[in-house]
N, C-alpha and C positions, 0 to 999 in steps of 0.2 A: 912520732907517736907520743901521746900525752900519758903521763904517769898516772896510774890508777890510785886514787886516794879515797878509800872507803869512808862512809859517814859513821863509822864505829871504830872502837879500839878494843881489840880482843886480848885480854891478859893471858900470859902463859898458863895460868890456872885452868883455862878452858881446855887446853890440850892435855894438861895433866889429869884433869877429871875424866876426860874421855878415855884415856888409856887405863886409868884405874878402874873405871866401870867395865871396860872390856875384859880386864884380868881379874876382876872381882877381888880387889885388894883395897886396903885403906891407906890414905895418905900418911897417916901417922906411922905405918909400918916402914915406910921408906926412910923416915928420919928418927927411928926409935933409938938409934945410937948416937944421934947428933945433939947439939945444944939448942936446937930450934924449939921454942915453946909452942904450945897449942895456939896461943894468940898470934904468934908470928906466922905459923903455918896458915892460919885462916886469912891473914892479911896478904900472904904470898899468893894464895889461890885466887883472891879477889882482886889482885893487882894493885894493892896499896903500898907494897914495898918491892924493891927490885930484887932480882936473883943475883946472889953473890957467887963468887967463883966456887966456894965449897958446895953450895946448893946445886950449881950447874954440874959439878962432878957427881954428886949424889944422884941427880936425876938421870944422867947419862948411864950410870952404873945400874940403876934399878929399873929404868923405863926404856932405855935405849937411846940412840942418837949420840952425838958427840957433845962434850961440854960447850963447844963453840956454837952448836945448833941452839942449845938452850939460852946461851948468852945473846945470840943474834935474835932469837924469838922474843926475848925480853926487851932488847934494844928497840926493836920495831914497834913493840907495844907502847913504850914510853914516847917514842917519836910521834906515833899516831895520836896519842893522848895529848901531847903538847900542841900538835897542830889543831886538833879539835877544840881544845880549850881556848886557843887564840881565836879560832873561827867563831865560837860561841860568844866570846867576849865582844867581838866586833858586832855580832848579831844583837847582843843585849844592848850595847851602846846605841845601835841604830834604832832598836825598838823604843828605847827611852827617849829618843829625839822626836818620835811621832806622837800625835795626839790620840793615842790608842783608846782612852776612855771615851772620847767624843766619837771616834769611829765606831766603837761598839754600841754606844747609846743610840746612834743614828743608823745603825745596822749597815754601815758601809762594809764592815767585816763581821763575821759570825764565827769566832773561834770554837773549836770542839769542846774545850774546857778552859779552866782558868790558868793552866800552866803557861809559863812564858814561851815555851816551845810552840804551843798551839797558837798563841798570839803572833809569834814570828811567822809561822806558816800562813796564817790568815792574811797578814800584811804582805807577805811575798806574793800570794795569790792576787791580792787587791792591786798591786802594782805590776803584776805579770812579769816577775823576775824570779830567778832561782836562788839568789843569795843577796845579802846586804851589799856585798861588793859589786854585784851586777847592778843593784839599784843605783849606787853612786856613779857607776859608769854610764848608765842609761839616762839618768836625770841630772848629770853634771851640768849641762848647759842651763837647765832651768834653775838648778841650785845656785849657780853663780849669779844669774840675773835676779832671782828673787832675793838673794843675800844683799845684792847692791840696792835693790829697791826698798829693803827693810832696814838698811844700815842705820838710819836715824831713829828707828822705833824700838823701844824696849819691850813693846807688847807683841811684836810679830816674830815668829820663829820660822825660818825658811822652810823647814821640813813640814810644818803645819800648813803653810800656804800651798806647798806642792801636793799635799794630801787632798786639800780642798779642790785644787785644779784637777787632780786625778779623778776625783769623784765626778766632776763635770765631764771629763773625757769619757769615763765609763758610762755615764748616763747618755752621752751623745752616741755611743756605740749601739744603744738600744733604740735610738730614734731614727725615723725615716724623714728625709727632706728632699726637696728638689735641688737642682744645681744653684750655685751662688748667682744671684741676680741683683746687682747693685742698683740698677736703674729702677727695677720693680720695687725694691725696698724703699727707695726715696719717694716714689710716687704713692706709696701706701701710708706715709707718715700721718696724714690727717686721719685716716681710719684707725691706725694704731693708737694715736693719742686719745681718740674718742672713747676707747675702752676704759679710760681713767674715770669716767662718770659712773662706772659700776663699782660699788664699794666693797664687794666681796671677792677677795683674791681667788677663792675656790671656783668662782664663775669666770673671772677675766683671765686667769693664768692659762687654762686650757685653750681659750680662744687665741690668746697671744702666741702660744706655742704653735698652734696650727697655722696661724697667719704668717709668722716668721719662717716657719719651715717651708712655705711656698717659695721663699726667696733664698733658700740655702742656709738659713740661720737656725741653729738649735739653741733654744732657750732653756737654761737650767737654773733653777733657784734652789740653792743648797745652803743650809746653815753652816756658817764658818766656825771652826774651832775657836775657843777663847784666845789662843795664841796666834790667830790669823786675823789681822785687822783689815783684810781686803774687803771692799764693798762691792767691787765689780771687776770683771775681767773679760777680755775678748781674746780669742785664739783662732789662728788659721789652722784648721785640721788638715785640709788638703785644698787643691784648686777649686773644688766644688762645694766645700762645706765650711761653715764658720760656727764657732761656739761663742755664745754670749752668756756669761755667768753673773748671777746676782746673789748676794748673801741675804740673810734675814736681818740685816742691820737697819733696813729702811723701815722705820716705825710709822711714818705718816705718808700719805699719798703723794705729797709734793716731792719728798725725797725719792721715793720709789720711781716715779715717772720721770723725774729729771734725770736720775741715774740711768734709767733704761734708754732714754733718748740720747744721753751723753755717750753711752756705749755703742748705740747704733751709729752715732757720729763717728766714733773711732773706726767702725767697720767700713763706713762709706768713705771716709777721708784718708784713713791710714791702713789700707788693706795690705800694704807691704810689710807691716809690722806683725810678726808671727804671734807675739804675746804682748798684750798691754794690760798691766795690772795696776789697780789703784785702790786707795782707801786712806784712812787716817794715818798720818805720820809716815806715809810712803814717799820715797823719792820718785817724782814723776816729771816727765819732760814738760816744761811749762808751755812751750809752743803747741805741742800736741793737745795738752789739756785746755788751753785757751780756745783752740779751734773746735774741739769737741763741745766745750761749754757754749760757744757761740752757736753751734749747730743746734744744740738742745734748746737754747733760749729762743732762737728764731722759729724752731718747729713748734714750740708751745705757745708763744705769743707772736702771731703773724705781724710782719712789718707794717701792714696797713692798719693795725689796731694799736700801735705803740703810743700814739698821741693820746688816745682815750685812756689807755692803761696807766699812763703817768699822772693822770688827774686824780686817781683814787687815794683816799685817806682812810683813817681809822673808823670814820663814821659811815663810810660808804659800802657797808656790807651787802645791802640789797643790790646796789649797782654792780658789785663784784660778782654776785651770783648770776645776774643777767648777762654780764660780760662773758663769764665762763661758759654759759650755755651757748652764747652766740659763736664763740670760737671753738666750741666742741671739746672742752676739757672740764675737769672737776674744779670747783671753787677753790679747793685747797692748793691746787697748782698755782693759781693766780696769786693767792695770799703768799705762798712761798717765794714767788718771784718778786713780789712787792717788798717783802722782808729782805730779800737778798740785795735789792737795789737801794735799800734804806728808806723807801717810801713808807714802810711800816716798821714798828719795833717788833722784835721777835716774840713778844708776848701779846701782840695785837691780832685780832681776828682768827686766832687759832681754832675757834669753835667751828670754823668752816672747813678745817682739815679733817680727813678721815684717818683714824689710827688703826693700823692693821694688827690683828692678833695672829701671829705666825704659828702659834701652838696648834691651831686647828686646821692648818693648811695641808692639803693633800699635794705632795710633791714627788 
């Protein structure tokens, strides 16, 4: 049988006041012949000072019970108070480790008021746990993995990364999708990349979500906290569902669509990995990253067009536009790949890229 540990600490003063009210007497009458001051009496009733032996005898004589009863009653109060103070300290430290301001600003949580206790409750509800200790137990495996992946980064805090991933998982719970279909996803790559020719994310994101959901992939685009440098993540939710998360760090179309195809590459090639997280300054498996990069590169620039692709230079912007149309992608993607391969400098042909304004995105 587990020991009952209440979420409150009741001082002996509660019991004293109850008896005094029943007998219609004043507390000062009990100690009128003692050396207890009015201030000390007030502190005693509110639980700010302990019951001494002399006070325990006085209470037993005037209110009943034994001196031992009052001493034990006081001892239990201070024990409960110490336990709760320790628990609250743990909760406060946990709360301070989370990106609470970001979570509130983006309405991941909606505390009832500004008190820390309200924020703690909102965060516990967000993570679906009953205490900060339960949070550490439940998310321990993610915490250790994220801590490893962010060990070389002074910008990323594991708890912030986990909060971002949790938001993705929560959004996935609200989404419907078919069962995981790797072959169907691969066959749809040409159609998926063709959406890159639409410049408005408010138009292409809903289409992407619907398309990916047909193959058991839930797409979530969520703004990452400042202390989370992740740009993308894939997660195996269960045998039939996959999560693909992207942050709002992709400012131009070439970065967004390459990252999307890169993450799809992870889902297709590395489905046995339950969590793959990546971004600036993160420790990532070089072999897995190389394979996902190659998948994205070959998906965006078909092998049959590589020879023509390598001919382009800084003055060939018209040819780049025609080439992009022929292979079914945005011109910005072609420019981005040319820059990545060193065919263009990073300040050349950027006018062909589309820059996304995530502030106005419905997500």
